N, C-alpha and C positions, 0 to 999 in steps of 0.2 A: 474374754474380758481383759486378760493380761495384755493381749496383743493390742486391743483398742486403747488401753491405758498407756502403753508404751508409745503408740503412734501419736496420741494426743500430747504426751509429754515431749516427744521429739519435735512436733510442730511448734509447740510453745517455745522451746529452747531456740529453735531456728528463728522464729519471729523476734524473740528477744535480741538475738545477735544481730539480725538485719536492722532492727530499729536502732540499736545502740550504735552500730556502725554508721548508719545514715546520720544520726544526730551528732556524733562526735566529729564527723568529717565535714558537715555542711558549713559550719561557721568559719573554719580556716580557709575553706575553698572560696567562700565569698570574699574574704579578705585578700586572697591571692588574686582573684579576678580584678579587684580594685587596684592592686599595687603593681602587678606585672606590666612592664612597659613604661612605668612612671618612676619606679625606684627599685632597681634590681637588687640592691643590698637588702632592702626590706623584704622583697619577695623571696629571696634566698633564705632569710631567717625564718620567715613564715613557713616556707616549705619544710625546713628542718623541724619546726614545731609539729607540723602535720605528720611527718614521718614518725616522730616520737609517739603521737597519739595512735597511729596505726600499730606500732609495736605494743602499746598498752593493750589494744584489742587482741593481738596475737597471743600475748601473755595470758590474757583472760581465758582464751580458749585452751591453751596448754594446761592451765591450772584447773580445768574442768569447771569453769563458771565462777571461779574465785579471782578477785582482783589481786594483782601482784602487790608485794609489800612496797610502801613508798620509799623512794630514795631520798632520805632526809639530809638536807644541806642548808646552811645559812643563805637566805635570799632576802632581798629588799621587797617587801610586800607593796610599798608605794610605787616603786618603779614598775613592778609587774601590773599594777592597776592601770598605769598609764599605757603600758605596752598593749594590754588587752583592749583598752578603750580605742587605741589607734585603728583597730579593725572596723569600728563602728562610727568614728568621728564624722565622716562625710554623711552617713545616713542620719545621724542625730541632727546635723546641721540642716538637712533637707526636711526633717519632720516638722509638723506644724508648731509645736511648742517645745520641741526638743532642745534641751540645754543640759549639759552635765557640769556641775560645779564640784571641784575637788577641794577638800580641806583636810588638814591634819593637825594633830595636837602640837602646840608650840613648845611643849615640855621636852620634846626629844627631836634631835636633828636627823635621826635615822630610825627606821622601824624594821629591824631584821628578825625574821622568823625562821624556825627550823622546820623545813617542809620540803615537799617534792615540787619542784618548779613547774613541771608539766601538769601535774594535778591541779595546782593553784590556777594556772592559766585556763584550764578547762572549766573550773568553777567560775572564774571571773567572766569568761566568754559567755557562759550561760546566763549570769546575772545581767550583764550589759545587754545581751540579746533579748532577754525577757522584758527588760525595761523599755528597750527600743520598740518592741512590738505592742506592749500593753499599757505602758505608762507615759512614755515621752509625748504622745499627742495631747496629754492633759496638762503638761507643765514640766518644770525642771526636775532633774534627778540629781540628788546630792550624794556624793561619795566622800566619806570621811574615814580617817584612820587614826587610831590612838592606841596607847598602851594602857592596860588596866590589870593590875595585879599579876604582872609577869606574862600576860597574854596580849597579843595584838587583836584589836577589834576593828574590822572593816565593815562599814555600814552603807547600804544602798537605800536611801530614803526617796520615795517617789511621791508624786501628787496625783496618781492615777485613781481609778475607781475603787481600788482596794479589794479586800476579801472579807467575807463573813467569818465569824469565829469557827464555824464548821469547816469552811474552805481552808482556813489556815491550819487546822488540825490535820487535814489530809493533803496539804500542798506538796509534801515530800513522798507521798505514796506513789509507787510505780504505776504508771499509766493513768494517774488521776489528772483530769482536766476539768476545770470549773465550767459550769454551764455558760457563763458569760464569755469564756474563752472559746467554747465550741460555737456559740452563736456569732462570734466575731469572724469566723471563717479563716482564721490565721492558723498556719500549719504547726505541727508539733506532734510528738508521740506521747508526751506526758512522762518522760523518763529523765529529763534534764536535771530537775531539782533533786530527784531521788539519787541520781549518780553523784551530783555535786555534794550532797550531804554525806554520802557514803565516802567520798574522797576526803572530805574535811575530818570526819571521825577517824578514818584510817591514819591521819596525820596527827591525831591527838587533839583535834579541835572539834568544831561543830558549826552547823549552819541552821539558823532559826529565822522565823518570821513573826512580826507583830504589827499591830496597827500603828500607822503614823499618827502623831499628835493632832495634826490638822486633818489630813485626808491621805489616802493611799496606804502603802505598806513600807515597812523597813525590814530588809533582809540583813542579818548580821552574821558575818563570818568571823570566827575566832580561831586563832592558831597560837601555839606556844612560842614565846619570844626566845631568841638565842640568849642563853645565860652567860 
């Protein structure tokens, strides 16, 4: 019985690692494919980002399945949003209704947060990627950034089919994929949002979802501002 339990546990940990690796590497590789041969500087920068992600995975293994501690530094969350979006800009333009509208609170000229830059990019890549697959065909995606009580709030509001209250409660569960997503035939492991929220909380923030006022969903990323 112990041998069977050990084998099952080993197989699950192996599958977790392979799924996480595939998920974390897919997005920057897509961006690299688009940029190489067109803009070498951008390709080089993206390659460096990918190497950092690979190092994150290595650290995860060294720590026995625990994420490394975030490297907290002041970063401009709005600039990172635009950098993350650059990977998907051409694909959004090619989608049927795809349009991303950026807005930020006029009350501040900068929005600096204390966070791990690589972790933020992985969160943003996941959110932009999910909206491209599931929401962009239905209408625009609005990305806004503001400061609220010493915390930065970045919101992704879409006009897609949305989720039921039950689906929203489980959206961040590992391996969870809604039935509508499964029926769409679009790829995914159901670990992206789980990892994204894990990163946000490790940096003292959070990632949540709620229903949009009209239709669709709003994903909210909160992070502590630089004091």
